[in-house]
C-alpha positions in Angstrom: 27.2 -77.2 34.7 26.5 -75.3 37.8 23.7 -72.8 37.9 24.3 -69.7 40.0 21.5 -67.4 41.2 19.1 -66.5 44.0 15.6 -67.1 45.2 13.6 -64.3 46.7 12.2 -64.6 50.2 8.4 -64.9 50.6 5.9 -66.1 53.1 4.6 -68.9 50.8 6.6 -71.1 48.4 4.5 -70.2 45.4 5.4 -66.5 45.9 9.1 -67.0 45.6 10.9 -65.9 42.5 14.1 -67.6 41.1 16.8 -65.6 39.3 19.7 -67.1 37.4 23.1 -65.5 36.6 23.7 -65.5 32.8 26.6 -67.6 31.4 29.7 -65.7 30.3 31.3 -66.8 27.0 34.8 -65.3 26.6 36.2 -64.8 23.1 39.4 -62.9 23.9 42.9 -64.4 23.8 45.2 -64.3 26.8 46.4 -60.8 27.5 43.7 -59.1 25.3 40.9 -56.9 26.4 37.9 -59.0 27.7 35.4 -59.8 24.9 32.4 -61.4 26.6 29.0 -62.4 25.2 26.3 -63.7 27.5 23.9 -66.7 27.2 21.0 -68.2 29.1 22.3 -71.1 31.3 19.0 -73.0 31.0 19.0 -72.7 27.1 22.7 -73.5 27.0 22.1 -76.7 29.1 19.4 -77.8 26.6 21.6 -77.1 23.6 19.6 -74.0 22.4 22.5 -71.5 22.5 21.8 -67.9 21.8 23.1 -64.5 22.9 21.5 -62.3 25.5 21.7 -58.5 25.6 23.5 -57.3 28.8 20.8 -56.3 31.4 17.8 -58.2 30.0 15.3 -59.1 32.7 14.3 -62.4 31.1 15.5 -64.9 28.5 13.6 -64.3 25.3 13.3 -68.0 24.6 12.7 -69.8 27.9 11.6 -66.7 29.9 13.8 -67.5 32.9 14.4 -64.6 35.2 18.0 -63.3 35.0 20.1 -61.6 37.6 23.0 -59.3 36.6 23.8 -58.3 40.2 27.4 -59.8 40.3 28.1 -58.6 36.8 26.9 -55.1 37.5 29.2 -55.0 40.6 32.2 -55.9 38.4 31.3 -53.2 35.8 31.1 -50.5 38.5 34.4 -51.6 40.1 36.1 -51.2 36.7 34.9 -47.6 36.2 
């Protein structure tokens, strides 16, 4: 499993924030309209799978910071 995300810039290490891209779980069949649910990659890796609401700032269970930047770009391009 590869975690994707970003780390904010700061003068000191303790001031940096880490953000992780949510995991996409696809439930559509080939040729169907995309049906996607999102999960926390940290919780998924630990076997504590649950669903996230699109746009949540933090995971409700492990409190990891989430980034939806790439997902938002895809949504805007499809409009």
